[in-house]
Phi, psi and omega in degrees: 000317181293316180296323178296319179294319178295322178294321177296320178294324177296320178292324178296314179293323176294326176296318176297319177298321178295320178298314178298322181292321178295316177299318179297320179296318179295319178292324181288331179293345177295343180291344179297335176302330174094336184265121178245332182209155175241126184254139176228143179124234179295330173240130182232128178140185182270146178227137180175208179253136173053040180288133178280098184288345175284336181260326182238157177279116182265154177283136177259099180269358183088318177203154178280124185285165179295323181296322178295318178299314180294318179298317179296319180295318178295323179292320177295321178294322178295319177298320180296314179297322180294319178291336174281321185292314188299313179298320181290327176293323177293321180287341184292346179277353178284150184301333184293338181267359185289342180279348181279109185277338183259012187291325178292328176294321177295316178297322179296316179297315180294321180293314178298319180296317180296313179298319179295320179294322178296312180297318180295319179298313181292325178297316178295323179295316179295318178299320179296318181292323184278349182252012177289142178231130351294149189286123178271175173274122186253128175239111181281136184273174181299329180302321180296316181290327175296321178292322174299316177297323177297319177297318179295319179294322179293322176294321177295320177297323177296321178296315179298317179295321181291317177296325177294323177294320179289340181073025183292334182287340180267353181268136179259146181283160177302325179297317179294323178295320178295320179296318180294318179295322178295318178295320178297319180296317179296317180295323177295318179296319178295321179295319178295320180295318179294320178296321179294319179295319178296321178295320179295318178298320179294321179294318179294321179295320178295322179295319179295321179295319180292320181291326179287337180275354181252155175282171176300332179277359179091011179249154179291150178290134179270145180292149180287000000 
């Protein structure tokens, strides 16, 4: 019974981790739009990944910098890991996967890796925007903030998966154990007291029945 309850709690926490991962994936997919920032000044236009320059005005930097290439590569790797992680997390709720004891550790590693890659990609992108010369006015779009949020959610999912692997949610503290033992002792004492009271009531009732069945001289009543 205890192991079943602990297993259910692990599935609940894994479910929350899956929810955070799905939200992060949806937020991260906004990067497909391609626009992450709008530059004004010496450079004017949109800057990001895979920006459709036929539809939007793109920034002409003369050449694509190394930081943009690295940022784009890390973001693509994060998307790939996320697409690998989500199906396996969904399949982990099936009974055939319950024997895998290290599965939460694997999910934790993938979640941490995805979140770290997202944060690293955005950091390189911001560094690239802030180091342009001459420096333009940079306005980061909602897509950028959604990606930051996706990175935070993936890191949070990694923390939940790692704690789930350690089994910390199933361990009770000494204070809780003392409280439970105290409650058990009180319930046992109450049960014994009730049993004693019921036994006393039964003895008194039996005594009254016996006394009513006897004559004042202590003999049974004879039929008329």
